[in-house]
C-alpha positions in Angstrom: 131.6 41.4 66.7 129.9 38.5 68.4 126.3 40.6 68.0 127.3 41.2 64.6 128.2 37.9 63.8 125.0 36.6 65.6 122.9 39.2 63.8 123.8 37.5 60.6 123.5 34.0 61.6 120.2 35.1 62.4 119.3 37.1 59.5 120.5 33.4 57.5 118.1 31.7 59.7 115.0 33.8 59.2 115.8 33.6 55.2 115.9 29.8 55.3 112.8 29.5 57.6 111.2 32.2 55.6 111.5 29.8 52.4 110.7 26.4 54.6 108.0 27.7 56.6 106.3 29.7 54.0 103.4 31.8 55.0 103.7 31.5 58.7 103.9 34.9 60.8 106.2 36.3 62.7 106.3 39.1 65.3 109.3 41.1 65.3 110.6 43.4 68.0 113.1 45.6 68.3 114.8 47.6 71.2 117.5 49.5 72.2 119.0 48.0 75.0 121.6 51.1 76.2 118.5 53.5 76.2 116.7 50.9 78.3 119.5 50.4 80.7 120.1 54.2 81.0 116.6 54.5 82.1 116.8 52.2 85.2 117.6 54.1 88.3 120.4 51.4 89.4 122.2 52.2 86.4 122.9 55.9 87.3 124.2 55.3 90.7 126.3 52.4 89.4 127.9 54.4 86.7 128.6 57.4 89.3 130.4 54.7 91.6 132.6 53.5 88.9 133.4 56.8 87.7 134.5 58.0 91.5 136.6 54.9 91.3 138.0 55.6 88.2 138.7 59.2 89.3 140.5 57.7 92.6 142.9 55.5 90.6 143.5 58.4 87.7 144.4 61.1 90.9 146.6 58.2 92.5 148.6 57.4 89.3 149.0 61.3 88.3 150.5 61.3 92.0 153.1 58.5 91.3 153.9 59.8 87.8 154.5 63.1 88.8 156.9 61.5 91.8 158.7 59.4 89.0 159.2 62.5 87.0 160.4 64.6 89.9 163.0 61.9 90.9 164.0 61.1 87.2 164.6 64.8 86.7 166.5 65.1 90.3 168.7 62.0 89.1 169.5 63.8 85.7 170.8 66.9 87.4 173.3 65.2 89.9 173.9 61.7 88.1 177.2 63.0 87.0 178.7 63.5 90.0 177.6 60.3 91.7 179.6 57.2 92.4 179.2 54.1 90.0 177.3 52.3 93.4 174.9 55.1 94.0 174.2 55.6 90.6 173.4 52.2 90.1 171.1 52.2 93.0 169.4 55.5 92.1 168.7 54.0 88.7 167.3 50.9 90.2 164.9 52.5 92.8 163.5 54.5 89.4 163.1 51.1 87.6 161.4 50.0 90.8 159.2 52.9 90.6 158.2 53.1 87.4 157.5 49.4 87.7 154.9 49.8 90.4 153.3 52.6 88.3 153.1 50.0 85.8 151.6 47.3 87.9 149.3 49.9 89.7 147.7 50.7 86.4 147.3 46.9 85.5 145.6 46.5 89.1 143.3 49.4 88.7 142.2 48.5 85.4 141.4 44.7 86.7 139.4 46.4 89.7 137.4 48.7 87.4 136.5 46.0 85.2 135.5 44.0 88.6 133.6 46.7 89.6 131.8 47.2 86.3 130.7 43.5 86.1 129.7 43.9 90.0 127.7 46.7 89.4 126.5 46.5 85.6 125.9 42.8 85.2 122.8 42.4 87.9 120.9 45.7 86.0 121.7 44.0 82.6 120.0 40.6 83.7 117.5 42.4 85.3 116.9 44.1 81.5 117.4 41.0 79.6 114.7 39.2 81.8 112.2 41.8 81.3 113.0 41.9 77.4 112.4 38.0 77.6 109.2 38.0 79.6 107.7 41.1 77.5 108.6 39.2 74.3 107.0 35.7 75.4 103.7 37.6 76.9 103.6 39.8 73.6 104.0 36.5 71.3 107.4 38.0 69.5 109.0 35.6 67.8 112.2 37.9 67.6 113.4 40.8 69.1 116.6 42.8 67.9 118.8 45.2 69.1 118.6 48.3 67.4 122.3 48.7 68.5 123.5 46.0 66.2 120.6 45.9 63.5 121.5 48.3 60.4 118.0 48.1 58.9 114.3 47.3 60.0 111.2 48.2 58.8 109.3 50.0 61.5 105.7 49.5 60.3 106.4 45.7 60.5 108.1 45.3 63.6 107.1 46.8 67.1 109.3 48.8 69.6 109.3 47.0 72.9 111.1 49.7 74.8 107.8 51.2 76.2 106.4 47.8 77.1 109.6 47.0 78.9 109.8 50.4 80.7 106.3 49.4 82.0 107.1 46.1 83.0 109.8 47.5 85.2 108.0 50.3 86.6 109.9 53.0 84.3 108.7 56.1 83.2 
């Protein structure tokens, strides 16, 4: 959403600048940043690490949910024959287990988000720096990410992906 609003604001600025500046030539470039990230070797290994962590959490959560399901079934089968004190104790145990499952889900999501930031952020920073460096070196006035841009005239703009791949030493 921020990118969309940014693109709208940039378009308005360009229209106003176009009217006030007149015949000045701008050099426009575009890049598919997601495609660039996927070609970076560090990105693949980061995604594998994140997926392994996610699978570990999914497996642990499944075990916890199975335990909860089994205990709930067992409780339901014998609850009528239990005294009030024992029944309430068992109900509290089930509530406590359910709370632990919910807390585990929250902590697992937070840890995945933290690990994502730890692994992906440096790669994105490297890609963004390369985009800015190439833009400066090649004299671009504006660079758009095609993931946000809905239309552009390919004849009047330049795909920067090959230039940036070269800058990063990628194929």
